[in-house]
N, C-alpha and C positions, 0 to 999 in steps of 0.2 A: 504494500500500500504506500502511496506517495503522500507524505505529510508536508507541511509548509517548509520545514527545515531542509528536507531532502530535495524538494523542488527547487529551492533557492540555490542549494549547492550544485545540483545538476545544471541549472540555468547558468550559473557562474562558470562552470567547466565548459559548457557549450560556447559561451561568449569568448573565453580564452582560446579555445580551439579555432573558432571562426576568425578571431583576430589574427592568430598565428597563420592560418591558411591565407587570409587576405593579404598579409604582409608578403608571403612568398609569391602570390600572384602579382602583386604590385611591383615587386622587384623584376619579374620577368616582363610584365607589361611595359615597364619603363625602359626596357632594353638591357641586354647583357652584352658586354664588349670584351674583346680579347685581342691578342696579337700572336700570330703563328710563330713557332720555333720548329726548325727542321729536326727530323728524326731519321734513324737508319741510314746515315750518311747521305741524306738528301737535304737540299737547301729549299726551305719553305719559309716564306715571310709574308707579312702584310696583316691587315686588320680583318676582324670578323665581328659581326654583331648578330644577336638574335632579337628580333622585334616582333611585336604583335600588330597585325593589320587586319581589321575587319573580323576580329575573333579568331584569326589563324596565326600561327607562328611561322616566321620565315628566317632562314639563315642567310645572311648577306655577307659575301666575301667582298672586301673593299677594292677600290681601284688599284691599291698598292699590292694586292695579292699576287704572289708568284710562287710557282713550284718548278724545280729544275727538270722534272719528268718522272717517269715511273710507269710500270704497266698497270692498267686497270685501276686508277685512283678513284676512290669513292669519298663522299662526304657523309659524316655521321657523328654520333655523340659518344662520350665516355665519361667516366668518373674516376678521379684520383689515379690516373695512369692506366686505366683499363678500358679498352674499346668495347662497346656493346654492339655485336654484330647484328642485333635486331633493330638497331637505330639507323641503319643506312638510309640516306635520303636520295641517293642516286649517284650516278657516275659524275665525276668532275667534268664540267662543260668545257673548260678552257684552262690552260696552264697559267694564264695571266689575266688580271683584271677583275672588274666587278661582275658578280654573278649571284643569282638568288636560287634558293632551294626551299620548296614548301615542306613544312613538317606536317605529316598526316594528322588529321583532327583526332584520331584515336591514340596518338602517341603522347604520353605524359613526359614532358621534358624537365619537370621540376627536380628530378633526381640526378640530373647531369650537371657537371661543372666544366666540361671540356668539349670542344669541337675538334674532330679529327679529319685529316686527309689520310685515308687508309688504303694500302695496297692490298686489294682482294686476292691477287694471285699469290703473293709471298706471305700474306698474313702479318704484315708489319705496318707500323705507322710511318707516314712520310712527313707528317707535320701535325703538331698539336697546339691548340690555343686554349688556355684557361680562360673561362668566361666568368665575369663578375658583374 
């Protein structure tokens, strides 16, 4: 049975949870930014940001983006140095310059803190950007 005290306690807990969830959403909605560093003996550089547009998330590589090459490069997410193969957004469109990748509406990106340029063939990162 729910009495007044347990109701107030439950309501306070819900408010805290909603506030924390709202803070995480706001951080992403405001945009996450990072800068690529090369990996696996590859030169990868340039900026990246994750932005929300019309209720969808988009990964945008900056005009300064550059990759020296590699077989089958893909764009995806990871966390704390570990690439998530289920987060692949698609093949890298170009080795240089501005490009955009739509994040599927079903993908929860709140658990990621890195954007990867990943070599699907060799299973190694070509570049990683920590996003904040």
